[in-house]
C-alpha positions in Angstrom: 148.2 135.6 148.3 151.1 133.6 146.9 153.6 135.1 144.5 154.0 133.4 141.2 157.4 131.8 140.5 159.3 133.6 137.7 161.2 131.2 135.5 163.2 133.9 133.7 163.6 137.0 135.9 164.8 140.2 134.2 168.5 140.9 134.4 169.9 143.7 136.6 170.6 145.8 133.4 166.9 145.5 132.3 165.8 146.5 135.8 168.3 149.4 135.9 167.1 150.6 132.5 163.4 150.4 133.6 164.2 152.4 136.8 166.1 155.1 134.7 163.1 155.5 132.5 160.7 155.9 135.5 163.1 158.4 137.1 163.6 160.3 133.9 159.9 160.6 133.2 159.1 161.5 136.8 161.9 164.1 136.8 160.7 165.8 133.7 157.1 165.9 134.9 157.8 167.1 138.4 160.3 169.7 137.4 158.1 171.0 134.5 155.0 171.2 136.7 157.0 172.9 139.4 158.2 175.5 136.9 154.7 175.8 135.5 153.3 176.4 139.0 155.9 179.1 139.8 155.4 180.9 136.5 151.6 180.8 136.6 151.5 178.5 133.5 150.6 175.3 135.2 147.6 174.4 133.0 149.6 175.1 129.8 152.5 173.0 131.1 150.2 170.1 131.7 148.8 170.5 128.2 152.4 170.6 126.7 153.4 167.4 128.7 150.3 165.6 127.4 150.7 166.8 123.8 154.4 166.1 123.7 154.1 162.6 125.3 151.4 161.7 122.8 153.2 162.9 119.6 156.5 161.5 120.9 154.9 158.1 121.6 153.3 157.9 118.2 156.2 159.4 116.1 159.2 158.1 118.0 162.4 159.9 118.1 166.0 160.1 119.2 167.0 159.3 122.8 169.9 161.0 124.5 172.5 158.8 126.0 172.6 160.6 129.4 169.4 160.5 131.4 170.3 163.8 133.2 170.7 165.5 129.8 167.2 164.3 128.8 165.7 165.6 132.0 167.3 169.0 131.6 166.6 169.5 127.9 163.0 168.1 128.1 162.2 170.2 131.2 163.5 173.3 129.4 161.5 172.6 126.3 158.3 171.8 128.1 158.7 174.9 130.4 159.4 177.3 127.6 156.6 176.3 125.2 153.7 177.9 127.2 155.4 181.3 126.8 155.5 181.2 123.0 152.7 183.0 121.2 152.3 183.0 117.4 149.8 184.5 115.0 147.2 182.3 113.4 149.0 182.5 110.1 152.3 181.4 111.7 150.4 178.7 113.6 149.1 177.3 110.3 152.6 177.5 108.7 154.2 175.7 111.7 151.5 173.1 111.7 152.1 172.5 108.0 155.8 172.1 108.6 155.2 169.7 111.4 152.8 167.7 109.3 155.4 167.5 106.5 158.1 166.3 108.9 155.7 163.6 110.2 155.0 162.4 106.7 158.8 162.2 105.9 160.4 161.0 109.2 157.8 159.4 111.5 158.0 156.9 113.0 161.7 157.2 114.0 164.1 155.0 115.9 161.6 152.4 117.0 164.0 149.6 116.0 166.3 150.7 118.8 164.0 151.6 121.6 160.8 149.6 121.3 159.5 146.3 120.1 156.9 147.5 117.6 156.6 145.5 114.4 157.4 147.5 111.2 154.0 146.5 109.9 152.5 149.1 112.3 154.7 151.9 111.0 152.2 153.1 108.4 149.5 153.3 111.1 151.8 155.2 113.4 152.7 157.6 110.6 149.0 158.1 109.8 148.2 158.7 113.5 151.1 161.2 113.9 149.9 163.1 110.8 146.3 163.0 112.1 147.2 164.3 115.5 149.3 167.2 114.0 146.6 168.0 111.4 144.0 168.4 114.1 145.8 171.6 115.0 144.5 173.1 111.7 141.1 173.0 113.4 142.1 173.7 117.0 144.7 176.4 116.1 146.6 176.1 119.4 149.9 177.9 119.9 151.0 175.3 122.4 150.2 172.4 120.1 151.9 174.1 117.1 155.1 174.7 119.0 155.1 171.3 120.6 154.6 169.6 117.3 157.3 171.6 115.5 159.8 170.8 118.3 159.1 167.1 117.9 159.3 167.5 114.1 162.7 169.3 114.4 163.9 166.5 116.6 162.9 163.9 114.0 164.4 166.0 111.2 167.7 166.8 113.0 168.4 163.2 114.3 166.7 161.5 111.3 164.0 159.0 111.2 163.0 156.0 109.3 161.7 156.7 105.9 158.9 154.3 105.5 
């Protein structure tokens, strides 16, 4: 097989950024799963990782400047969530708060970190709200806490009001 000639290869900075993203993501996943395994909360940790990645992808958010800080903070958040238990009433309240935050701030910071046309922002907001609202049916502690953490990150660091 012959390799295709690349007319415009990516710059060293682009490659470095790509490798940092891969290392950051792998670091959070591996550390979180290791902690989940050691604390007998492996399945819940996998669930948090999937839920957080999904809502974060759809709703956007702020990115820390230092990759190591992101790995530490994200791992801490993902590893703590499986231990939080809330009543059904508090679950509904937290979910409602998360839904409100998604309505106000999602999607956030896509202008800086992704190349998604603003014409898709209403769809992303709708998807973020739908994903969060699904927890009114599921009534999952893990989802409620995951979504309120993401909502708080959107609220604290601001988002785009679309």
